[in-house]
N, CA, C and O atoms as CSV, one atom per row, in Angstrom:
chain,resi,resn,atom,element,x,y,z
A,1,MET,N,N,-56.131,14.979,13.574
A,1,MET,CA,C,-55.333,15.363,12.434
A,1,MET,C,C,-55.320,14.188,11.456
A,1,MET,O,O,-55.145,13.042,11.869
A,2,ALA,N,N,-55.499,14.457,10.196
A,2,ALA,CA,C,-55.564,13.422,9.171
A,2,ALA,C,C,-54.295,13.480,8.324
A,2,ALA,O,O,-53.735,14.550,8.086
A,3,TYR,N,N,-53.858,12.312,7.878
A,3,TYR,CA,C,-52.676,12.212,7.020
A,3,TYR,C,C,-53.104,11.608,5.690
A,3,TYR,O,O,-53.963,10.727,5.645
A,4,LEU,N,N,-52.516,12.077,4.637
A,4,LEU,CA,C,-52.815,11.568,3.313
A,4,LEU,C,C,-51.587,10.824,2.808
A,4,LEU,O,O,-50.513,11.413,2.684
A,5,ALA,N,N,-51.730,9.567,2.522
A,5,ALA,CA,C,-50.621,8.757,2.008
A,5,ALA,C,C,-50.638,8.841,0.490
A,5,ALA,O,O,-51.553,8.327,-0.152
A,6,PHE,N,N,-49.636,9.483,-0.083
A,6,PHE,CA,C,-49.608,9.698,-1.525
A,6,PHE,C,C,-49.147,8.468,-2.306
A,6,PHE,O,O,-49.379,8.392,-3.513
A,7,ALA,N,N,-48.515,7.526,-1.662
A,7,ALA,CA,C,-47.969,6.371,-2.374
A,7,ALA,C,C,-48.733,5.098,-2.045
A,7,ALA,O,O,-48.138,4.022,-1.995
A,8,GLU,N,N,-50.016,5.197,-1.825
A,8,GLU,CA,C,-50.823,4.014,-1.554
A,8,GLU,C,C,-51.173,3.311,-2.857
A,8,GLU,O,O,-51.418,3.976,-3.863
A,9,PRO,N,N,-51.201,1.980,-2.864
A,9,PRO,CA,C,-51.642,1.268,-4.062
A,9,PRO,C,C,-53.054,1.710,-4.438
A,9,PRO,O,O,-53.924,1.874,-3.582
A,10,GLY,N,N,-53.252,1.896,-5.729
A,10,GLY,CA,C,-54.550,2.336,-6.206
A,10,GLY,C,C,-54.627,3.845,-6.368
A,10,GLY,O,O,-55.547,4.355,-7.007
A,11,MET,N,N,-53.682,4.554,-5.802
A,11,MET,CA,C,-53.649,6.012,-5.947
A,11,MET,C,C,-52.956,6.343,-7.263
A,11,MET,O,O,-52.173,5.535,-7.764
A,12,ALA,N,N,-53.222,7.489,-7.818
A,12,ALA,CA,C,-52.700,7.881,-9.130
A,12,ALA,C,C,-51.178,7.974,-9.158
A,12,ALA,O,O,-50.561,7.572,-10.144
A,13,GLY,N,N,-50.568,8.489,-8.113
A,13,GLY,CA,C,-49.120,8.685,-8.110
A,13,GLY,C,C,-48.329,7.441,-7.738
A,13,GLY,O,O,-47.099,7.456,-7.797
A,14,TYR,N,N,-49.005,6.372,-7.360
A,14,TYR,CA,C,-48.306,5.169,-6.892
A,14,TYR,C,C,-47.408,4.574,-7.973
A,14,TYR,O,O,-46.277,4.185,-7.681
A,15,ALA,N,N,-47.879,4.495,-9.192
A,15,ALA,CA,C,-47.087,3.894,-10.278
A,15,ALA,C,C,-45.818,4.697,-10.523
A,15,ALA,O,O,-44.751,4.122,-10.735
A,16,ARG,N,N,-45.927,6.029,-10.494
A,16,ARG,CA,C,-44.733,6.858,-10.704
A,16,ARG,C,C,-43.743,6.695,-9.562
A,16,ARG,O,O,-42.541,6.577,-9.799
A,17,VAL,N,N,-44.221,6.688,-8.347
A,17,VAL,CA,C,-43.343,6.515,-7.182
A,17,VAL,C,C,-42.660,5.153,-7.253
A,17,VAL,O,O,-41.461,5.045,-6.995
A,18,GLU,N,N,-43.405,4.127,-7.595
A,18,GLU,CA,C,-42.847,2.773,-7.695
A,18,GLU,C,C,-41.808,2.697,-8.812
A,18,GLU,O,O,-40.777,2.046,-8.645
A,19,ALA,N,N,-42.062,3.350,-9.946
A,19,ALA,CA,C,-41.101,3.343,-11.051
A,19,ALA,C,C,-39.813,4.051,-10.648
A,19,ALA,O,O,-38.727,3.564,-10.962
A,20,VAL,N,N,-39.905,5.169,-9.972
A,20,VAL,CA,C,-38.715,5.899,-9.511
A,20,VAL,C,C,-37.942,5.056,-8.506
A,20,VAL,O,O,-36.712,5.010,-8.547
A,21,ARG,N,N,-38.661,4.387,-7.602
A,21,ARG,CA,C,-38.006,3.540,-6.601
A,21,ARG,C,C,-37.246,2.409,-7.274
A,21,ARG,O,O,-36.123,2.104,-6.871
A,22,ARG,N,N,-37.825,1.780,-8.285
A,22,ARG,CA,C,-37.148,0.694,-8.991
A,22,ARG,C,C,-35.917,1.206,-9.737
A,22,ARG,O,O,-34.871,0.557,-9.717
A,23,LEU,N,N,-36.030,2.351,-10.388
A,23,LEU,CA,C,-34.880,2.933,-11.088
A,23,LEU,C,C,-33.752,3.242,-10.115
A,23,LEU,O,O,-32.586,2.984,-10.415
A,24,THR,N,N,-34.085,3.785,-8.965
A,24,THR,CA,C,-33.082,4.121,-7.965
A,24,THR,C,C,-32.384,2.866,-7.469
A,24,THR,O,O,-31.165,2.863,-7.297
A,25,LEU,N,N,-33.136,1.805,-7.240
A,25,LEU,CA,C,-32.530,0.565,-6.764
A,25,LEU,C,C,-31.582,-0.017,-7.802
A,25,LEU,O,O,-30.519,-0.523,-7.443
A,26,VAL,N,N,-31.938,0.043,-9.070
A,26,VAL,CA,C,-31.078,-0.490,-10.122
A,26,VAL,C,C,-29.813,0.352,-10.253
A,26,VAL,O,O,-28.724,-0.197,-10.426
A,27,GLU,N,N,-29.940,1.676,-10.173
A,27,GLU,CA,C,-28.784,2.554,-10.311
A,27,GLU,C,C,-27.850,2.456,-9.121
A,27,GLU,O,O,-26.650,2.680,-9.277
A,28,ASP,N,N,-28.350,2.129,-7.938
A,28,ASP,CA,C,-27.523,2.059,-6.741
A,28,ASP,C,C,-26.616,0.836,-6.730
A,28,ASP,O,O,-25.588,0.837,-6.053
A,29,ARG,N,N,-26.974,-0.185,-7.454
A,29,ARG,CA,C,-26.171,-1.412,-7.465
A,29,ARG,C,C,-24.950,-1.222,-8.353
A,29,ARG,O,O,-25.090,-0.976,-9.551
A,30,PRO,N,N,-23.765,-1.331,-7.788
A,30,PRO,CA,C,-22.574,-1.205,-8.631
A,30,PRO,C,C,-22.393,-2.459,-9.475
A,30,PRO,O,O,-22.771,-3.557,-9.068
A,31,SER,N,N,-21.823,-2.283,-10.628
A,31,SER,CA,C,-21.537,-3.438,-11.475
A,31,SER,C,C,-20.260,-3.156,-12.250
A,31,SER,O,O,-19.865,-2.005,-12.435
A,32,LEU,N,N,-19.636,-4.212,-12.691
A,32,LEU,CA,C,-18.404,-4.117,-13.463
A,32,LEU,C,C,-18.639,-4.753,-14.828
A,32,LEU,O,O,-19.408,-5.705,-14.959
A,33,SER,N,N,-17.974,-4.221,-15.827
A,33,SER,CA,C,-18.093,-4.779,-17.169
A,33,SER,C,C,-17.293,-6.076,-17.257
A,33,SER,O,O,-16.521,-6.410,-16.358
A,34,GLU,N,N,-17.490,-6.786,-18.341
A,34,GLU,CA,C,-16.753,-8.027,-18.571
A,34,GLU,C,C,-15.251,-7.752,-18.644
A,34,GLU,O,O,-14.448,-8.525,-18.122
A,35,LEU,N,N,-14.880,-6.655,-19.287
A,35,LEU,CA,C,-13.468,-6.277,-19.381
A,35,LEU,C,C,-12.875,-6.008,-18.004
A,35,LEU,O,O,-11.764,-6.447,-17.707
A,36,GLU,N,N,-13.605,-5.297,-17.172
A,36,GLU,CA,C,-13.126,-5.000,-15.820
A,36,GLU,C,C,-12.994,-6.272,-14.985
A,36,GLU,O,O,-12.047,-6.407,-14.210
A,37,ARG,N,N,-13.926,-7.198,-15.136
A,37,ARG,CA,C,-13.819,-8.475,-14.409
A,37,ARG,C,C,-12.620,-9.280,-14.896
A,37,ARG,O,O,-11.977,-9.969,-14.103
A,38,SER,N,N,-12.312,-9.203,-16.187
A,38,SER,CA,C,-11.137,-9.939,-16.688
A,38,SER,C,C,-9.846,-9.292,-16.194
A,38,SER,O,O,-8.865,-9.995,-15.953
A,39,VAL,N,N,-9.823,-7.968,-16.039
A,39,VAL,CA,C,-8.641,-7.296,-15.477
A,39,VAL,C,C,-8.413,-7.770,-14.044
A,39,VAL,O,O,-7.274,-8.014,-13.645
A,40,ILE,N,N,-9.480,-7.901,-13.276
A,40,ILE,CA,C,-9.364,-8.375,-11.894
A,40,ILE,C,C,-8.841,-9.811,-11.867
A,40,ILE,O,O,-7.991,-10.149,-11.042
A,41,ALA,N,N,-9.342,-10.645,-12.757
A,41,ALA,CA,C,-8.884,-12.039,-12.809
A,41,ALA,C,C,-7.414,-12.124,-13.220
A,41,ALA,O,O,-6.661,-12.923,-12.662
A,42,LEU,N,N,-7.004,-11.313,-14.185
A,42,LEU,CA,C,-5.609,-11.331,-14.621
A,42,LEU,C,C,-4.672,-10.766,-13.553
A,42,LEU,O,O,-3.510,-11.163,-13.473
A,43,ALA,N,N,-5.172,-9.847,-12.741
A,43,ALA,CA,C,-4.359,-9.260,-11.677
A,43,ALA,C,C,-4.014,-10.286,-10.612
A,43,ALA,O,O,-3.091,-10.076,-9.826
A,44,ARG,N,N,-4.740,-11.384,-10.577
A,44,ARG,CA,C,-4.467,-12.457,-9.608
A,44,ARG,C,C,-3.046,-12.982,-9.768
A,44,ARG,O,O,-2.415,-13.373,-8.787
A,45,ARG,N,N,-2.541,-12.993,-10.997
A,45,ARG,CA,C,-1.201,-13.536,-11.275
A,45,ARG,C,C,-0.096,-12.503,-11.097
A,45,ARG,O,O,1.072,-12.866,-10.958
A,46,ASP,N,N,-0.453,-11.212,-11.100
A,46,ASP,CA,C,0.556,-10.158,-10.974
A,46,ASP,C,C,1.027,-10.046,-9.532
A,46,ASP,O,O,0.234,-10.147,-8.596
A,47,GLY,N,N,2.301,-9.839,-9.369
A,47,GLY,CA,C,2.865,-9.652,-8.041
A,47,GLY,C,C,2.965,-8.182,-7.687
A,47,GLY,O,O,2.738,-7.316,-8.533
A,48,PRO,N,N,3.304,-7.897,-6.434
A,48,PRO,CA,C,3.461,-6.498,-6.010
A,48,PRO,C,C,4.546,-5.758,-6.793
A,48,PRO,O,O,4.498,-4.534,-6.908
A,49,SER,N,N,5.508,-6.478,-7.323
A,49,SER,CA,C,6.565,-5.823,-8.100
A,49,SER,C,C,6.015,-5.194,-9.383
A,49,SER,O,O,6.637,-4.290,-9.941
A,50,SER,N,N,4.867,-5.657,-9.851
A,50,SER,CA,C,4.277,-5.082,-11.068
A,50,SER,C,C,3.720,-3.680,-10.827
A,50,SER,O,O,3.361,-2.984,-11.776
A,51,LEU,N,N,3.645,-3.264,-9.562
A,51,LEU,CA,C,3.122,-1.948,-9.226
A,51,LEU,C,C,4.218,-0.887,-9.184
A,51,LEU,O,O,3.931,0.310,-9.196
A,52,ARG,N,N,5.465,-1.325,-9.133
A,52,ARG,CA,C,6.582,-0.390,-9.056
A,52,ARG,C,C,7.052,0.010,-10.445
A,52,ARG,O,O,6.800,-0.680,-11.432
A,53,ALA,N,N,7.744,1.145,-10.493
A,53,ALA,CA,C,8.339,1.602,-11.752
A,53,ALA,C,C,9.478,0.652,-12.126
A,53,ALA,O,O,10.104,0.073,-11.239
A,54,PRO,N,N,9.755,0.482,-13.410
A,54,PRO,CA,C,10.835,-0.419,-13.816
A,54,PRO,C,C,12.168,0.019,-13.237
A,54,PRO,O,O,12.481,1.209,-13.186
A,55,GLY,N,N,12.948,-0.963,-12.800
A,55,GLY,CA,C,14.259,-0.687,-12.230
A,55,GLY,C,C,15.316,-0.536,-13.313
A,55,GLY,O,O,15.020,-0.545,-14.508
A,56,VAL,N,N,16.546,-0.399,-12.864
A,56,VAL,CA,C,17.670,-0.195,-13.780
A,56,VAL,C,C,17.840,-1.405,-14.698
A,56,VAL,O,O,18.027,-1.247,-15.905
A,57,LEU,N,N,17.777,-2.594,-14.140
A,57,LEU,CA,C,17.968,-3.810,-14.935
A,57,LEU,C,C,16.868,-3.940,-15.997
A,57,LEU,O,O,17.151,-4.286,-17.144
A,58,SER,N,N,15.649,-3.671,-15.624
A,58,SER,CA,C,14.543,-3.755,-16.590
A,58,SER,C,C,14.729,-2.763,-17.723
A,58,SER,O,O,14.521,-3.088,-18.892
A,59,ARG,N,N,15.120,-1.555,-17.364
A,59,ARG,CA,C,15.343,-0.543,-18.403
A,59,ARG,C,C,16.516,-0.915,-19.298
A,59,ARG,O,O,16.487,-0.650,-20.500
A,60,LEU,N,N,17.554,-1.532,-18.719
A,60,LEU,CA,C,18.711,-1.963,-19.505
A,60,LEU,C,C,18.318,-3.071,-20.475
A,60,LEU,O,O,18.704,-3.035,-21.643
A,61,LEU,N,N,17.552,-4.056,-20.002
A,61,LEU,CA,C,17.090,-5.137,-20.881
A,61,LEU,C,C,16.223,-4.596,-22.006
A,61,LEU,O,O,16.304,-5.055,-23.145
A,62,GLU,N,N,15.406,-3.633,-21.679
A,62,GLU,CA,C,14.563,-3.041,-22.707
A,62,GLU,C,C,15.415,-2.290,-23.736
A,62,GLU,O,O,15.157,-2.364,-24.938
A,63,TRP,N,N,16.408,-1.585,-23.264
A,63,TRP,CA,C,17.261,-0.806,-24.160
A,63,TRP,C,C,18.115,-1.712,-25.050
A,63,TRP,O,O,18.248,-1.458,-26.247
A,64,VAL,N,N,18.701,-2.784,-24.462
A,64,VAL,CA,C,19.601,-3.660,-25.222
A,64,VAL,C,C,18.830,-4.621,-26.121
A,64,VAL,O,O,19.140,-4.753,-27.305
A,65,PHE,N,N,17.827,-5.290,-25.561
A,65,PHE,CA,C,17.144,-6.354,-26.295
A,65,PHE,C,C,15.756,-5.966,-26.803
A,65,PHE,O,O,15.154,-6.710,-27.577
A,66,GLY,N,N,15.260,-4.847,-26.391
A,66,GLY,CA,C,13.920,-4.440,-26.799
A,66,GLY,C,C,12.827,-5.186,-26.057
A,66,GLY,O,O,11.669,-5.181,-26.475
A,67,ILE,N,N,13.194,-5.828,-24.952
A,67,ILE,CA,C,12.223,-6.591,-24.160
A,67,ILE,C,C,11.559,-5.643,-23.165
A,67,ILE,O,O,12.222,-5.054,-22.311
A,68,LYS,N,N,10.274,-5.510,-23.286
A,68,LYS,CA,C,9.538,-4.665,-22.357
A,68,LYS,C,C,8.723,-5.571,-21.453
A,68,LYS,O,O,7.861,-6.315,-21.922
A,69,ALA,N,N,8.994,-5.508,-20.161
A,69,ALA,CA,C,8.354,-6.403,-19.205
A,69,ALA,C,C,7.271,-5.718,-18.381
A,69,ALA,O,O,6.932,-6.193,-17.297
A,70,SER,N,N,6.733,-4.631,-18.866
A,70,SER,CA,C,5.731,-3.885,-18.112
A,70,SER,C,C,4.380,-4.592,-18.191
A,70,SER,O,O,3.970,-5.071,-19.249
A,71,THR,N,N,3.704,-4.645,-17.051
A,71,THR,CA,C,2.355,-5.217,-17.019
A,71,THR,C,C,1.303,-4.122,-16.898
A,71,THR,O,O,0.117,-4.418,-16.756
A,72,GLN,N,N,1.722,-2.864,-16.953
A,72,GLN,CA,C,0.779,-1.763,-16.828
A,72,GLN,C,C,-0.147,-1.714,-18.037
A,72,GLN,O,O,0.256,-2.004,-19.164
A,73,LEU,N,N,-1.386,-1.344,-17.779
A,73,LEU,CA,C,-2.376,-1.240,-18.840
A,73,LEU,C,C,-2.365,0.166,-19.428
A,73,LEU,O,O,-2.048,1.132,-18.733
A,74,ALA,N,N,-2.707,0.277,-20.689
A,74,ALA,CA,C,-2.685,1.564,-21.373
A,74,ALA,C,C,-3.795,2.495,-20.894
A,74,ALA,O,O,-3.598,3.709,-20.845
A,75,ASP,N,N,-4.942,1.955,-20.546
A,75,ASP,CA,C,-6.062,2.758,-20.071
A,75,ASP,C,C,-5.848,3.087,-18.593
A,75,ASP,O,O,-5.753,2.172,-17.776
A,76,PRO,N,N,-5.768,4.379,-18.227
A,76,PRO,CA,C,-5.512,4.741,-16.828
A,76,PRO,C,C,-6.583,4.231,-15.855
A,76,PRO,O,O,-6.271,3.881,-14.717
A,77,LYS,N,N,-7.833,4.189,-16.301
A,77,LYS,CA,C,-8.894,3.707,-15.419
A,77,LYS,C,C,-8.733,2.212,-15.147
A,77,LYS,O,O,-8.885,1.762,-14.012
A,78,LEU,N,N,-8.428,1.453,-16.188
A,78,LEU,CA,C,-8.218,0.017,-16.000
A,78,LEU,C,C,-6.937,-0.255,-15.221
A,78,LEU,O,O,-6.864,-1.234,-14.479
A,79,GLU,N,N,-5.926,0.597,-15.379
A,79,GLU,CA,C,-4.692,0.438,-14.608
A,79,GLU,C,C,-4.954,0.672,-13.123
A,79,GLU,O,O,-4.401,-0.033,-12.279
A,80,ALA,N,N,-5.791,1.652,-12.797
A,80,ALA,CA,C,-6.162,1.882,-11.396
A,80,ALA,C,C,-6.898,0.673,-10.836
A,80,ALA,O,O,-6.681,0.289,-9.687
A,81,LEU,N,N,-7.760,0.076,-11.638
A,81,LEU,CA,C,-8.468,-1.137,-11.223
A,81,LEU,C,C,-7.493,-2.289,-11.025
A,81,LEU,O,O,-7.602,-3.031,-10.049
A,82,ARG,N,N,-6.541,-2.443,-11.942
A,82,ARG,CA,C,-5.547,-3.517,-11.826
A,82,ARG,C,C,-4.722,-3.356,-10.548
A,82,ARG,O,O,-4.453,-4.336,-9.854
A,83,ARG,N,N,-4.323,-2.125,-10.241
A,83,ARG,CA,C,-3.523,-1.877,-9.049
A,83,ARG,C,C,-4.298,-2.240,-7.778
A,83,ARG,O,O,-3.754,-2.875,-6.875
A,84,ILE,N,N,-5.562,-1.835,-7.712
A,84,ILE,CA,C,-6.394,-2.179,-6.550
A,84,ILE,C,C,-6.563,-3.687,-6.462
A,84,ILE,O,O,-6.512,-4.258,-5.373
A,85,ALA,N,N,-6.766,-4.332,-7.604
A,85,ALA,CA,C,-6.964,-5.789,-7.611
A,85,ALA,C,C,-5.693,-6.514,-7.166
A,85,ALA,O,O,-5.771,-7.458,-6.381
A,86,VAL,N,N,-4.528,-6.087,-7.654
A,86,VAL,CA,C,-3.269,-6.727,-7.242
A,86,VAL,C,C,-3.093,-6.600,-5.731
A,86,VAL,O,O,-2.779,-7.577,-5.052
A,87,LEU,N,N,-3.298,-5.399,-5.215
A,87,LEU,CA,C,-3.149,-5.191,-3.769
A,87,LEU,C,C,-4.175,-5.993,-2.978
A,87,LEU,O,O,-3.853,-6.536,-1.921
A,88,SER,N,N,-5.389,-6.074,-3.470
A,88,SER,CA,C,-6.431,-6.826,-2.766
A,88,SER,C,C,-6.169,-8.319,-2.800
A,88,SER,O,O,-6.422,-9.014,-1.816
A,89,TRP,N,N,-5.660,-8.829,-3.929
A,89,TRP,CA,C,-5.327,-10.254,-4.005
A,89,TRP,C,C,-4.203,-10.577,-3.028
A,89,TRP,O,O,-4.199,-11.653,-2.431
A,90,ARG,N,N,-3.256,-9.671,-2.855
A,90,ARG,CA,C,-2.099,-9.934,-1.998
A,90,ARG,C,C,-2.335,-9.591,-0.537
A,90,ARG,O,O,-1.876,-10.314,0.347
A,91,ARG,N,N,-3.053,-8.487,-0.265
A,91,ARG,CA,C,-3.167,-7.982,1.102
A,91,ARG,C,C,-4.575,-8.028,1.669
A,91,ARG,O,O,-4.768,-7.690,2.836
A,92,GLY,N,N,-5.540,-8.423,0.905
A,92,GLY,CA,C,-6.923,-8.404,1.381
A,92,GLY,C,C,-7.451,-6.986,1.464
A,92,GLY,O,O,-7.402,-6.233,0.491
A,93,TYR,N,N,-7.957,-6.629,2.632
A,93,TYR,CA,C,-8.536,-5.303,2.816
A,93,TYR,C,C,-7.491,-4.241,3.169
A,93,TYR,O,O,-7.853,-3.077,3.335
A,94,SER,N,N,-6.231,-4.594,3.287
A,94,SER,CA,C,-5.169,-3.652,3.671
A,94,SER,C,C,-4.598,-2.949,2.451
A,94,SER,O,O,-3.442,-3.162,2.085
A,95,VAL,N,N,-5.397,-2.129,1.837
A,95,VAL,CA,C,-4.982,-1.384,0.646
A,95,VAL,C,C,-4.580,0.018,1.087
A,95,VAL,O,O,-5.333,0.664,1.816
A,96,PRO,N,N,-3.415,0.507,0.667
A,96,PRO,CA,C,-3.008,1.859,1.059
A,96,PRO,C,C,-4.026,2.906,0.611
A,96,PRO,O,O,-4.599,2.815,-0.475
A,97,SER,N,N,-4.235,3.895,1.468
A,97,SER,CA,C,-5.246,4.912,1.181
A,97,SER,C,C,-4.912,5.709,-0.078
A,97,SER,O,O,-5.821,6.174,-0.767
A,98,ALA,N,N,-3.640,5.873,-0.388
A,98,ALA,CA,C,-3.273,6.593,-1.615
A,98,ALA,C,C,-3.765,5.845,-2.851
A,98,ALA,O,O,-4.202,6.464,-3.821
A,99,GLU,N,N,-3.695,4.522,-2.817
A,99,GLU,CA,C,-4.187,3.720,-3.940
A,99,GLU,C,C,-5.706,3.814,-4.050
A,99,GLU,O,O,-6.250,3.878,-5.153
A,100,VAL,N,N,-6.387,3.823,-2.912
A,100,VAL,CA,C,-7.849,3.949,-2.931
A,100,VAL,C,C,-8.239,5.304,-3.497
A,100,VAL,O,O,-9.169,5.395,-4.299
A,101,ARG,N,N,-7.538,6.363,-3.087
A,101,ARG,CA,C,-7.828,7.703,-3.618
A,101,ARG,C,C,-7.592,7.751,-5.124
A,101,ARG,O,O,-8.384,8.345,-5.856
A,102,ALA,N,N,-6.512,7.132,-5.590
A,102,ALA,CA,C,-6.227,7.107,-7.031
A,102,ALA,C,C,-7.312,6.326,-7.775
A,102,ALA,O,O,-7.706,6.706,-8.878
A,103,PHE,N,N,-7.788,5.245,-7.180
A,103,PHE,CA,C,-8.857,4.444,-7.773
A,103,PHE,C,C,-10.127,5.278,-7.907
A,103,PHE,O,O,-10.767,5.275,-8.959
A,104,LEU,N,N,-10.486,5.983,-6.857
A,104,LEU,CA,C,-11.692,6.811,-6.888
A,104,LEU,C,C,-11.519,7.995,-7.835
A,104,LEU,O,O,-12.473,8.390,-8.505
A,105,ALA,N,N,-10.318,8.565,-7.901
A,105,ALA,CA,C,-10.057,9.694,-8.800
A,105,ALA,C,C,-10.105,9.274,-10.263
A,105,ALA,O,O,-10.340,10.106,-11.139
A,106,SER,N,N,-9.884,7.993,-10.536
A,106,SER,CA,C,-9.913,7.521,-11.923
A,106,SER,C,C,-11.331,7.381,-12.459
A,106,SER,O,O,-11.516,7.140,-13.652
A,107,GLY,N,N,-12.336,7.527,-11.598
A,107,GLY,CA,C,-13.714,7.498,-12.080
A,107,GLY,C,C,-14.579,6.414,-11.465
A,107,GLY,O,O,-15.766,6.326,-11.776
A,108,TYR,N,N,-14.014,5.593,-10.605
A,108,TYR,CA,C,-14.810,4.563,-9.945
A,108,TYR,C,C,-15.475,5.143,-8.698
A,108,TYR,O,O,-15.008,6.132,-8.134
A,109,SER,N,N,-16.555,4.519,-8.287
A,109,SER,CA,C,-17.279,4.976,-7.098
A,109,SER,C,C,-16.835,4.162,-5.880
A,109,SER,O,O,-16.239,3.096,-6.030
A,110,PRO,N,N,-17.124,4.662,-4.677
A,110,PRO,CA,C,-16.826,3.872,-3.480
A,110,PRO,C,C,-17.557,2.522,-3.478
A,110,PRO,O,O,-17.023,1.531,-2.980
A,111,ALA,N,N,-18.760,2.482,-4.023
A,111,ALA,CA,C,-19.503,1.214,-4.090
A,111,ALA,C,C,-18.795,0.224,-5.014
A,111,ALA,O,O,-18.784,-0.976,-4.739
A,112,GLU,N,N,-18.206,0.713,-6.103
A,112,GLU,CA,C,-17.461,-0.178,-7.004
A,112,GLU,C,C,-16.172,-0.665,-6.331
A,112,GLU,O,O,-15.751,-1.802,-6.539
A,113,TYR,N,N,-15.555,0.195,-5.530
A,113,TYR,CA,C,-14.376,-0.236,-4.767
A,113,TYR,C,C,-14.748,-1.384,-3.832
A,113,TYR,O,O,-14.056,-2.401,-3.776
A,114,GLU,N,N,-15.837,-1.213,-3.105
A,114,GLU,CA,C,-16.291,-2.268,-2.201
A,114,GLU,C,C,-16.624,-3.544,-2.966
A,114,GLU,O,O,-16.317,-4.642,-2.501
A,115,LEU,N,N,-17.239,-3.410,-4.117
A,115,LEU,CA,C,-17.575,-4.573,-4.939
A,115,LEU,C,C,-16.308,-5.338,-5.327
A,115,LEU,O,O,-16.272,-6.565,-5.244
A,116,VAL,N,N,-15.276,-4.615,-5.749
A,116,VAL,CA,C,-14.020,-5.245,-6.161
A,116,VAL,C,C,-13.364,-5.945,-4.982
A,116,VAL,O,O,-13.019,-7.123,-5.069
A,117,VAL,N,N,-13.192,-5.221,-3.880
A,117,VAL,CA,C,-12.468,-5.772,-2.734
A,117,VAL,C,C,-13.245,-6.916,-2.088
A,117,VAL,O,O,-12.653,-7.931,-1.720
A,118,ASP,N,N,-14.552,-6.769,-1.945
A,118,ASP,CA,C,-15.359,-7.845,-1.358
A,118,ASP,C,C,-15.373,-9.080,-2.259
A,118,ASP,O,O,-15.326,-10.209,-1.770
A,119,GLY,N,N,-15.439,-8.866,-3.574
A,119,GLY,CA,C,-15.405,-9.996,-4.505
A,119,GLY,C,C,-14.093,-10.753,-4.446
A,119,GLY,O,O,-14.078,-11.983,-4.484
A,120,ILE,N,N,-12.998,-10.027,-4.353
A,120,ILE,CA,C,-11.685,-10.672,-4.250
A,120,ILE,C,C,-11.560,-11.399,-2.919
A,120,ILE,O,O,-11.018,-12.502,-2.867
A,121,ALA,N,N,-12.056,-10.794,-1.842
A,121,ALA,CA,C,-12.008,-11.458,-0.530
A,121,ALA,C,C,-12.805,-12.758,-0.552
A,121,ALA,O,O,-12.366,-13.763,0.008
A,122,ALA,N,N,-13.960,-12.748,-1.187
A,122,ALA,CA,C,-14.767,-13.968,-1.287
A,122,ALA,C,C,-14.048,-15.029,-2.116
A,122,ALA,O,O,-14.089,-16.213,-1.781
A,123,ALA,N,N,-13.390,-14.610,-3.196
A,123,ALA,CA,C,-12.643,-15.563,-4.024
A,123,ALA,C,C,-11.451,-16.132,-3.266
A,123,ALA,O,O,-11.145,-17.318,-3.389
A,124,ARG,N,N,-10.777,-15.292,-2.481
A,124,ARG,CA,C,-9.646,-15.777,-1.674
A,124,ARG,C,C,-10.113,-16.785,-0.635
A,124,ARG,O,O,-9.456,-17.798,-0.394
A,125,GLU,N,N,-11.264,-16.491,-0.020
A,125,GLU,CA,C,-11.807,-17.399,0.988
A,125,GLU,C,C,-12.213,-18.732,0.365
A,125,GLU,O,O,-11.956,-19.790,0.939
A,126,ALA,N,N,-12.845,-18.685,-0.809
A,126,ALA,CA,C,-13.243,-19.916,-1.491
A,126,ALA,C,C,-12.008,-20.728,-1.889
A,126,ALA,O,O,-12.015,-21.956,-1.813
A,127,GLU,N,N,-10.965,-20.043,-2.307
A,127,GLU,CA,C,-9.726,-20.711,-2.669
A,127,GLU,C,C,-9.093,-21.377,-1.452
A,127,GLU,O,O,-8.563,-22.484,-1.552
A,128,ALA,N,N,-9.146,-20.710,-0.312
A,128,ALA,CA,C,-8.590,-21.284,0.916
A,128,ALA,C,C,-9.377,-22.527,1.342
A,128,ALA,O,O,-8.786,-23.489,1.834
A,129,HIS,N,N,-10.711,-22.518,1.159
A,129,HIS,CA,C,-11.513,-23.678,1.496
A,129,HIS,C,C,-11.239,-24.850,0.563
A,129,HIS,O,O,-11.272,-26.006,0.985
A,130,ARG,N,N,-10.971,-24.554,-0.696
A,130,ARG,CA,C,-10.646,-25.636,-1.648
A,130,ARG,C,C,-9.326,-26.314,-1.291
A,130,ARG,O,O,-9.171,-27.523,-1.459
A,131,ARG,N,N,-8.378,-25.517,-0.795
A,131,ARG,CA,C,-7.071,-26.079,-0.425
A,131,ARG,C,C,-7.156,-26.948,0.814
A,131,ARG,O,O,-6.415,-27.920,0.959
A,132,ALA,N,N,-8.079,-26.583,1.717
A,132,ALA,CA,C,-8.177,-27.308,2.996
A,132,ALA,C,C,-8.845,-28.644,2.852
A,132,ALA,O,O,-8.999,-29.366,3.837
């Protein structure tokens, strides 16, 4: 029985197969925009309290003095990213599944979630080594 290899170098279809393979590899790699990376960096300073709804005192200060202390972002997709980043900076990989679902529902892919969480874990580890 003979087999014909359609993707051999020198064959007519090889260039097309190679081009498709390269496109697929580039598309599979998740990436974040500069704005998204800056949201992750800024989330480093936010505490877990920034994820909760404003309390009575916050609402009173806003009503009396016009001081709004909300750190929430106006763009829902970036806010989902900020929430995941805050939780990852504080808890590492222990992110509640509801937050992960909200992150994915906002338009991010599972690969982008892994990119964010793994990047933050690497930054936390590098920070711990600098302190030691």
